[in-house]
C-alpha positions as semicolon CSV with decimal commas, in nm:
position;residue;x (nm);y (nm);z (nm)
1;X;-0,038;-0,022;-0,001
2;X;0,274;0,189;0,134
3;X;0,422;0,180;-0,241
4;X;0,174;0,295;-0,483
5;X;0,113;0,620;-0,266
6;X;0,470;0,650;-0,297
7;X;0,423;0,585;-0,662
8;X;0,080;0,811;-0,651
9;X;0,298;1,091;-0,546
10;X;0,640;1,057;-0,760
11;X;0,325;1,071;-1,052
12;X;0,155;1,393;-0,912
13;X;0,468;1,559;-0,865
14;X;0,632;1,495;-1,214
15;X;0,269;1,596;-1,354
16;X;0,278;1,947;-1,112
17;X;0,612;1,974;-1,220
18;X;0,526;2,020;-1,599
19;X;0,237;2,188;-1,571
20;X;0,436;2,437;-1,396
21;X;0,710;2,409;-1,651
22;X;0,497;2,432;-1,891
23;X;0,378;2,789;-1,728
24;X;0,693;2,925;-1,674
25;X;0,797;2,892;-2,043
26;X;0,728;3,188;-2,295
27;X;0,354;3,197;-2,425
28;X;0,281;3,251;-2,776
29;X;0,121;3,595;-2,695
30;X;0,435;3,737;-2,455
31;X;0,621;3,669;-2,721
32;X;0,414;3,858;-3,026
33;X;0,461;4,115;-2,797
34;X;0,784;4,160;-2,876
35;X;0,617;4,296;-3,251
36;X;0,557;4,621;-2,990
37;X;0,893;4,772;-2,995
38;X;0,842;4,859;-3,395
39;X;1,198;4,688;-3,465
40;X;1,214;4,810;-3,862
41;X;1,544;4,678;-3,857
42;X;1,764;4,444;-3,693
43;X;2,143;4,442;-3,674
44;X;2,387;4,151;-3,654
45;X;2,783;4,103;-3,440
46;X;2,898;3,780;-3,387
47;X;3,044;3,480;-3,443
48;X;2,863;3,089;-3,550
49;X;2,576;3,126;-3,360
50;X;2,463;3,408;-3,554
51;X;2,590;3,427;-3,900
52;X;2,286;3,319;-4,115
53;X;2,625;3,283;-4,441
54;X;2,848;3,486;-4,409
55;X;3,159;3,245;-4,365
56;X;3,010;2,994;-4,636
57;X;3,123;3,328;-4,925
58;X;3,477;3,377;-4,792
59;X;3,756;3,246;-4,997
60;X;3,972;3,002;-4,936
61;X;3,853;2,804;-4,661
62;X;3,408;2,954;-4,627
63;X;3,342;2,781;-4,972
64;X;3,538;2,466;-4,880
65;X;3,374;2,430;-4,503
66;X;3,078;2,164;-4,411
67;X;2,816;2,458;-4,395
68;X;2,794;2,502;-4,702
69;X;2,639;2,134;-4,713
70;X;2,457;1,928;-4,616
71;X;2,382;1,787;-4,381
72;X;2,356;2,177;-4,214
73;X;2,035;2,309;-4,249
74;X;1,866;2,033;-4,347
75;X;1,554;2,028;-4,136
76;X;1,407;2,384;-4,198
77;X;1,559;2,491;-4,539
78;X;1,626;2,158;-4,664
79;X;1,983;2,322;-4,766
80;X;2,271;2,449;-4,653
81;X;2,258;2,823;-4,627
82;X;2,580;2,845;-4,425
83;X;2,389;2,819;-4,040
84;X;2,557;2,641;-3,816
85;X;2,311;2,444;-3,740
86;X;2,069;2,139;-3,890
87;X;1,805;2,482;-3,910
88;X;1,708;2,802;-3,807
89;X;1,941;3,050;-3,508
90;X;1,873;3,278;-3,240
91;X;1,911;3,524;-3,424
92;X;1,580;3,420;-3,708
93;X;1,355;3,319;-3,379
94;X;1,415;3,671;-3,252
95;X;1,378;3,757;-3,596
96;X;1,018;3,625;-3,588
97;X;0,961;3,782;-3,302
98;X;0,971;4,085;-3,437
99;X;0,789;4,011;-3,754
100;X;1,051;4,063;-3,977
101;X;1,267;3,868;-4,220
102;X;1,494;3,660;-4,154
103;X;1,850;3,843;-4,174
104;X;2,084;3,826;-4,507
105;X;2,473;3,789;-4,457
106;X;2,629;4,110;-4,544
107;X;2,856;3,907;-4,799
108;X;2,575;3,782;-4,993
109;X;2,589;4,145;-5,227
110;X;2,282;4,080;-5,444
111;X;2,031;4,047;-5,076
112;X;1,808;4,285;-4,935
113;X;1,897;4,477;-4,629
114;X;1,578;4,646;-4,587
115;X;1,518;4,527;-4,303
116;X;1,869;4,519;-4,147
117;X;2,156;4,298;-4,206
118;X;2,420;4,006;-4,099
119;X;2,772;4,073;-4,011
120;X;2,853;3,726;-3,806
121;X;3,094;3,552;-3,919
122;X;3,116;3,175;-3,773
123;X;3,507;3,167;-3,649
124;X;3,555;3,489;-3,620
125;X;3,674;3,600;-3,249
126;X;3,622;3,957;-3,044
127;X;3,987;4,059;-3,040
128;X;4,206;4,067;-3,424
129;X;4,416;3,806;-3,567
130;X;4,681;4,047;-3,527
131;X;4,658;4,066;-3,146
132;X;4,532;3,694;-3,107
133;X;4,908;3,602;-3,331
134;X;5,076;3,822;-3,036
135;X;4,964;3,596;-2,792
136;X;5,085;3,283;-3,011
137;X;4,701;3,151;-3,076
138;X;4,569;3,128;-3,436
139;X;4,279;3,164;-3,625
140;X;4,214;2,947;-3,822
141;X;3,948;2,978;-3,937
142;X;3,850;3,379;-4,048
143;X;4,002;3,678;-4,027
144;X;3,662;3,854;-4,001
145;X;3,703;3,942;-3,609
146;X;3,412;4,175;-3,435
147;X;3,661;4,486;-3,566
148;X;3,670;4,436;-3,912
149;X;3,260;4,347;-3,934
150;X;3,239;4,680;-3,757
151;X;3,384;4,774;-4,040
152;X;3,172;4,627;-4,258
153;X;2,918;4,802;-4,074
154;X;3,012;5,162;-4,063
155;X;3,071;5,131;-4,429
156;X;2,726;5,024;-4,501
157;X;2,612;5,283;-4,302
158;X;2,783;5,497;-4,494
159;X;2,633;5,402;-4,783
160;X;2,229;5,466;-4,657
161;X;2,265;5,746;-4,482
162;X;2,377;6,158;-4,636
163;X;2,513;6,246;-4,267
164;X;2,528;6,074;-3,910
165;X;2,195;6,251;-3,799
166;X;2,029;6,126;-4,121
167;X;2,193;5,775;-3,993
168;X;2,055;5,838;-3,581
169;X;1,716;5,897;-3,778
170;X;1,699;5,605;-3,945
171;X;1,848;5,373;-3,675
172;X;1,655;5,492;-3,438
173;X;1,424;5,151;-3,477
174;X;1,678;4,977;-3,503
175;X;1,802;4,631;-3,256
176;X;2,199;4,612;-3,242
177;X;2,317;4,294;-3,096
178;X;2,688;4,223;-3,020
179;X;2,780;3,904;-2,965
180;X;2,774;3,670;-2,902
181;X;3,135;3,705;-2,927
182;X;3,477;3,622;-2,749
183;X;3,417;3,224;-2,738
184;X;3,581;3,177;-3,003
185;X;3,902;3,345;-2,848
186;X;3,888;3,134;-2,554
187;X;3,881;2,774;-2,751
188;X;4,143;2,846;-2,989
189;X;4,370;2,952;-2,694
190;X;4,229;2,620;-2,474
191;X;4,238;2,403;-2,816
192;X;4,603;2,512;-2,867
193;X;4,735;2,476;-2,543
194;X;4,672;2,765;-2,344
195;X;4,631;2,684;-1,957
196;X;4,292;2,775;-1,809
197;X;4,482;3,055;-1,610
198;X;4,611;3,215;-1,935
199;X;4,302;3,215;-2,109
200;X;4,142;3,409;-1,784
201;X;4,349;3,656;-1,835
202;X;4,191;3,711;-2,163
203;X;3,914;3,796;-2,032
204;X;3,957;4,125;-1,976
205;X;4,079;4,205;-2,352
206;X;3,857;3,977;-2,518
207;X;3,504;4,203;-2,335
208;X;3,702;4,526;-2,374
209;X;3,684;4,497;-2,773
210;X;3,318;4,415;-2,692
211;X;3,286;4,693;-2,477
212;X;3,401;4,905;-2,740
213;X;3,226;4,789;-3,061
214;X;2,869;4,891;-2,861
215;X;3,050;5,257;-2,802
216;X;3,044;5,211;-3,164
217;X;2,710;5,047;-3,278
218;X;2,559;5,360;-3,040
219;X;2,753;5,645;-3,226
220;X;2,641;5,534;-3,535
221;X;2,277;5,544;-3,374
222;X;2,166;5,241;-3,204
223;X;1,875;5,271;-2,951
224;X;1,817;4,940;-2,811
225;X;2,128;4,700;-2,781
226;X;2,180;4,325;-2,648
227;X;2,456;4,256;-2,538
228;X;2,475;3,825;-2,498
229;X;2,698;3,638;-2,291
230;X;2,851;3,294;-2,338
231;X;2,731;2,951;-2,311
232;X;2,821;2,716;-2,039
233;X;3,088;2,545;-2,260
234;X;3,140;2,251;-2,033
235;X;2,855;2,129;-2,105
236;X;2,950;2,103;-2,453
237;X;3,027;1,789;-2,674
238;X;3,361;1,918;-2,758
239;X;3,518;2,037;-2,411
240;X;3,354;1,732;-2,302
241;X;3,622;1,501;-2,500
242;X;3,852;1,732;-2,570
243;X;3,911;1,823;-2,181
244;X;3,831;1,477;-2,057
245;X;3,947;1,334;-1,737
246;X;3,889;1,058;-1,480
247;X;3,806;1,282;-1,177
248;X;3,459;1,314;-1,070
249;X;3,560;1,650;-0,890
250;X;3,615;1,821;-1,172
251;X;3,236;1,755;-1,338
252;X;2,893;1,893;-1,177
253;X;2,606;1,688;-1,086
254;X;2,474;1,733;-1,462
255;X;2,809;1,595;-1,563
256;X;2,939;1,910;-1,695
257;X;3,301;2,012;-1,731
258;X;3,265;2,259;-1,354
259;X;3,634;2,534;-1,461
260;X;3,501;2,530;-1,821
261;X;3,252;2,714;-1,667
262;X;3,360;2,875;-1,436
263;X;3,584;3,109;-1,746
264;X;3,209;3,130;-1,877
265;X;3,050;3,275;-1,621
266;X;3,340;3,465;-1,548
267;X;3,356;3,635;-1,926
268;X;2,976;3,678;-1,817
269;X;3,039;3,895;-1,532
270;X;3,270;4,104;-1,721
271;X;3,026;4,158;-1,972
272;X;2,727;4,235;-1,728
273;X;3,017;4,519;-1,548
274;X;3,094;4,621;-1,888
275;X;2,707;4,736;-1,910
276;X;2,626;4,883;-1,650
277;X;2,933;5,138;-1,728
278;X;2,804;5,157;-2,048
279;X;2,454;5,233;-1,904
280;X;2,629;5,501;-1,684
281;X;2,799;5,634;-2,020
282;X;2,522;5,623;-2,204
283;X;2,181;5,697;-1,990
284;X;1,959;5,752;-2,313
285;X;2,078;5,417;-2,439
286;X;1,913;5,057;-2,329
287;X;2,187;4,861;-2,293
288;X;2,009;4,524;-2,188
289;X;2,188;4,199;-2,141
290;X;2,168;3,842;-2,286
291;X;2,145;3,592;-2,062
292;X;2,244;3,337;-2,274
293;X;2,417;3,138;-2,050
294;X;2,112;3,078;-1,786
295;X;1,887;3,004;-2,101
296;X;2,082;2,689;-2,187
297;X;2,117;2,538;-1,826
298;X;1,788;2,609;-1,768
299;X;1,702;2,440;-2,143
300;X;1,893;2,155;-2,010
301;X;1,789;2,125;-1,671
302;X;1,420;2,072;-1,793
303;X;1,551;1,895;-2,095
304;X;1,296;1,611;-1,962
305;X;0,952;1,813;-1,954
306;X;1,055;1,965;-2,306
307;X;1,072;1,624;-2,507
308;X;1,417;1,594;-2,540
309;X;1,648;1,271;-2,495
310;X;1,785;1,289;-2,195
311;X;2,039;1,016;-2,235
312;X;2,173;1,250;-2,502
313;X;2,190;1,595;-2,403
314;X;2,531;1,597;-2,417
315;X;2,627;1,371;-2,751
316;X;2,628;1,581;-3,090
317;X;2,327;1,445;-3,286
318;X;2,553;1,486;-3,645
319;X;2,831;1,319;-3,464
320;X;3,101;1,005;-3,434
321;X;3,272;0,785;-3,204
322;X;3,317;0,823;-2,799
323;X;3,109;0,880;-2,486
324;X;2,993;1,200;-2,666
325;X;2,928;1,174;-3,008
326;X;3,223;1,375;-3,102
327;X;3,529;1,369;-3,277
328;X;3,707;1,675;-3,387
329;X;3,905;1,455;-3,653
330;X;3,552;1,369;-3,834
331;X;3,287;1,621;-3,717
332;X;2,964;1,689;-3,860
333;X;2,968;1,704;-4,310
334;X;3,272;1,508;-4,352
335;X;3,224;1,165;-4,543
336;X;3,054;0,862;-4,370
337;X;2,945;1,098;-4,044
338;X;2,601;0,995;-3,961
339;X;2,288;1,249;-3,775
340;X;2,091;1,144;-3,542
341;X;1,727;0,984;-3,651
342;X;1,489;1,291;-3,478
343;X;1,718;1,597;-3,402
344;X;1,473;1,782;-3,245
345;X;1,521;1,545;-2,917
346;X;1,852;1,672;-2,913
347;X;2,069;1,989;-2,707
348;X;2,370;1,974;-2,969
349;X;2,345;1,903;-3,346
350;X;2,784;1,867;-3,420
351;X;2,903;1,898;-3,065
352;X;2,978;2,328;-3,107
353;X;2,681;2,417;-3,238
354;X;2,309;2,297;-3,116
355;X;1,975;2,201;-3,283
356;X;1,765;2,477;-3,423
357;X;1,491;2,293;-3,150
358;X;1,743;2,386;-2,836
359;X;1,786;2,778;-3,049
360;X;1,410;2,744;-3,068
361;X;1,335;2,669;-2,639
362;X;1,622;2,947;-2,578
363;X;1,502;3,217;-2,749
364;X;1,138;3,184;-2,652
365;X;1,314;3,169;-2,304
366;X;1,560;3,465;-2,417
367;X;1,245;3,701;-2,507
368;X;1,090;3,663;-2,224
369;X;1,341;3,789;-2,053
370;X;1,453;4,075;-2,236
371;X;1,146;4,229;-2,353
372;X;1,057;4,422;-2,075
373;X;1,394;4,571;-2,020
374;X;1,437;4,722;-2,396
375;X;1,086;4,969;-2,254
376;X;0,936;4,943;-2,560
377;X;0,652;5,044;-2,348
378;X;0,732;5,332;-2,225
């Protein structure tokens, strides 16, 4: 009898938990509130988390990269667009919520940029390739760092604005996304043998570059700016594989690598402090932190109630080999590397980037948190 009662109580708790989770998720109505901001354009700076097709238009690496071919893009587009996922990215969901078309990549010279432009490049860094080279860190994918992207943005605005006042008028109803950027600075350093302390010492310069980028977009005319932080990288297959250890104390209760997540939090703390400083500098500009870290953690911790495969939370959907279905020398897009049957039940797409489903859930969570801070209804 006691066992039956306990089982019933367990099932009741599961049902109640699932119901509470549904209530805590952003409703369609809440997401549609984003349209009340009346954004006419969105402008994006960043890396592979938000690149909608710039890298694949760069030579020589871009067109030859896996992102230029299937299975990338298979779920939504049935074709590779340069997005580092099986489908849509968070910036795509932000655009949809704002009632705007998907952002065209700046490198697509035939594209329509009436509703904004995406300057993000997969593999890019916050620090210039020269600064990283001075630290003996190579940028193997692209030279299009944040500095280069800002140059593209300035060139573009010069082409559409008669003068500064005209730009301010044209951009007053635009949303600017400065990041996520900086993750690759740490990725390259760590995988090229730098110690955690050496990488941690880079955070000041990386966040300084992000802070400078925010200043620049404000000078161009930005009124509302979102500055995202980094993911908990210690939960991603690439890091779980590359830094695997037999020391159980290195992992948290979710089997994520604690030291790597602490690095992300350290970076994010600095980003949030930079935003506080910038708000004092520019009291008439709305600057909002995009909490990618906790959006990911919420997704990760609530996976059982979100229809995700709990046994595959730290496994790449598209990948091969090892505990995390990831091999750095045989990554997604390489011949004979398989794709999971249902990407909707996975968080990780290729061991580095997330699935469309993960991005969708995270974007909804972020929109719920960010919208009130954008002060659109004031």
